[in-house]
C-alpha positions in Angstrom: -0.6 -5.1 -22.7 -1.2 -4.7 -26.7 -4.6 -5.7 -26.0 -5.4 -3.4 -23.2 -3.7 -0.7 -25.3 -6.4 -1.2 -28.0 -9.3 -1.2 -25.4 -8.7 1.7 -23.7 -7.9 3.6 -27.1 -11.4 2.3 -28.5 -13.5 3.1 -25.3 -11.6 6.0 -23.8 -10.7 7.5 -20.5 -13.8 7.1 -19.0 -14.1 3.5 -18.9 -10.4 3.5 -17.3 -12.0 5.5 -14.6 -15.1 2.8 -14.1 -12.3 0.1 -14.5 -10.7 1.9 -11.5 -13.5 2.4 -9.6 -14.7 -0.5 -9.7 -11.4 -2.3 -8.8 -10.8 0.0 -5.8 -14.5 -0.8 -4.9 -13.4 -4.3 -4.5 -14.6 -5.9 -7.9 -11.6 -7.6 -9.4 -11.1 -5.6 -12.6 -8.0 -4.7 -14.4 -7.9 -1.1 -13.3 -4.2 -0.6 -12.9 -3.7 -2.4 -16.1 -6.1 0.4 -17.7 -4.4 3.4 -16.0 -0.8 1.8 -17.4 -2.5 1.7 -20.9 -3.8 4.8 -20.9 -0.6 6.3 -19.8 1.3 4.5 -22.5 -1.3 6.0 -24.9 -0.7 9.4 -23.4 3.0 9.2 -24.4 2.0 8.3 -28.1 -0.1 11.6 -28.1 -3.6 9.9 -28.0 -4.2 11.4 -24.1 -3.2 14.1 -22.0 -1.2 13.0 -19.4 -2.3 15.2 -16.8 -6.0 14.2 -17.8 -5.2 10.1 -17.4 -3.5 11.0 -13.6 -6.3 13.0 -12.7 -8.9 10.8 -13.8 -7.4 8.0 -12.2 -6.9 9.6 -8.7 -10.4 10.8 -8.8 -11.8 7.2 -9.6 -9.6 5.3 -7.2 -10.7 7.9 -4.1 -14.3 7.4 -5.3 -14.4 3.9 -5.6 -12.4 3.2 -2.4 -15.1 5.6 -0.4 -17.7 3.3 -1.8 -15.9 0.0 -0.7 -15.6 1.5 2.4 -19.1 2.4 2.6 -20.3 -1.1 1.7 -17.7 -2.9 4.1 -19.1 -0.1 7.0 -22.7 -0.5 6.1 -23.3 -4.1 5.1 -19.9 -6.0 5.6 -20.6 -7.3 9.1 -24.0 -8.2 8.5 -22.9 -10.5 5.7 -19.7 -12.2 7.5 -21.7 -12.6 10.7 -25.1 -13.4 9.6 -24.4 -16.5 7.3 -23.5 -19.6 9.3 -20.7 -20.8 6.9 -18.9 -17.3 6.9 -19.8 -16.5 10.8 -16.5 -18.6 12.0 -14.4 -17.3 10.0 -16.1 -13.6 10.3 -15.5 -13.7 13.5 -11.8 -14.4 13.3 -11.5 -11.6 10.7 -12.7 -8.8 12.8 -11.0 -10.1 16.0 -7.8 -10.0 13.9 -8.8 -6.8 11.8 -10.0 -4.5 14.5 -6.9 -4.0 16.4 -4.7 -4.3 13.0 -6.8 -1.2 11.6 -6.3 0.7 14.9 -2.2 0.2 14.7 -1.8 -0.2 11.1 -4.9 1.2 9.1 -3.3 4.1 7.6 -0.4 2.2 6.2 -2.4 -0.4 4.8 -5.3 2.0 3.4 -1.9 3.9 1.6 0.2 1.0 0.7 -2.4 -0.9 -0.3 -2.8 1.1 -3.9 0.4 -0.6 -4.7 -0.4 -4.2 -4.1 -2.9 -6.0 -6.5 -5.1 -8.0 -3.6 -5.0 -5.2 -1.3 -6.0 -2.8 -3.7 -9.3 -4.8 -4.3 -9.8 -5.6 -0.6 -8.4 -2.5 1.7 -11.5 -0.1 1.2 -14.0 -2.6 2.6 -11.9 -4.2 5.3 -11.3 -1.1 6.6 -15.1 -0.6 6.8 -15.7 -3.8 7.9 -13.1 -3.3 10.9 -14.6 0.3 11.5 -11.8 2.3 10.7 -12.4 5.8 11.2 -13.8 7.4 7.9 -12.0 10.7 8.5 -8.3 8.9 8.9 -9.7 6.3 6.0 -10.3 9.2 3.7 -7.0 11.2 4.3 -4.6 8.1 3.9 -7.0 7.0 1.2 -6.8 10.0 -1.0 -3.0 10.6 -0.3 -2.5 6.8 -1.7 -4.7 7.5 -4.6 -3.0 10.5 -5.8 0.6 9.1 -5.2 -0.4 5.5 -6.9 -1.9 7.6 -9.9 1.0 9.7 -10.5 3.7 7.1 -9.7 2.2 4.6 -12.0 1.2 7.0 -14.6 4.3 8.8 -14.9 6.1 5.4 -14.9 3.9 4.1 -17.7 4.4 7.3 -19.7 8.3 7.1 -19.3 8.6 3.3 -19.8 6.0 2.9 -22.2 5.0 -1.0 -22.9 7.6 -2.6 -20.2 5.9 -0.6 -17.5 3.3 -3.4 -16.4 6.1 -5.9 -16.4 8.1 -3.1 -13.8 5.6 -2.1 -12.0 4.3 -5.8 -11.4 7.9 -6.5 -10.1 8.0 -3.5 -8.2 5.0 -4.6 -6.5 6.3 -8.0 -5.5 9.6 -6.7 -4.3 8.1 -4.2 -2.4 5.4 -6.7 -0.6 8.8 -8.7 0.0 10.5 -6.0 1.6 7.1 -4.9 3.9 7.2 -8.7 5.1 11.0 -9.2 5.4 11.0 -5.5 7.5 7.9 -6.5 9.7 9.8 -10.1 10.4 13.0 -8.1 11.6 11.1 -5.7 13.4 9.4 -8.2 15.4 12.5 -10.4 15.8 14.1 -7.0 17.4 11.2 -6.7 19.5 11.8 -10.0 21.0 15.3 -9.9 21.7 14.8 -6.7 23.2 12.3 -8.0 25.5 14.5 -10.9 26.7 17.5 -8.5 27.0 15.4 -6.8 29.7 13.8 -9.8 31.1 17.6 -10.8 31.9 18.5 -7.4 33.1 15.7 -7.6 35.3 16.5 -11.1 36.6 
């Protein structure tokens, strides 16, 4: 985190914005760490926190839309055109299309807070042909909410924010998984009950 502070302090907010946009586009870069470092520096008077948050939100939205465009225009060609990837690509699309029809908005919005989804959500949405208007709305909402929540938390907590945000991400992911399992068990139990009632 200290090295991140020094890097952002030396190169400034444009590099933070490029790191966030690149990560959002699908490149494994430390975009969130750059935002945290910039917000911590803002708490020390180096930057304006409003500018940090606004730049981070815009960079996240622009990067995600570029990732969506890449996935939409060329993602299927790459996945289905290469013999080694074709089988996996067909499976990914077969699972992904119905998933994005039902859960696309949630995945795009919540994906901002989880490292793996933050990198992959945009091009997965593009590959699976999620409607762009829906993607744009949920992506912009998620990008703004993410920039505000992470930026303000880092501004208030300082250097301990990175640990807290990563822990919250893991806890949140576990909560989503447990919630999904609980919902699945509930639906199955309800179906069994209905089956017994019909008999």
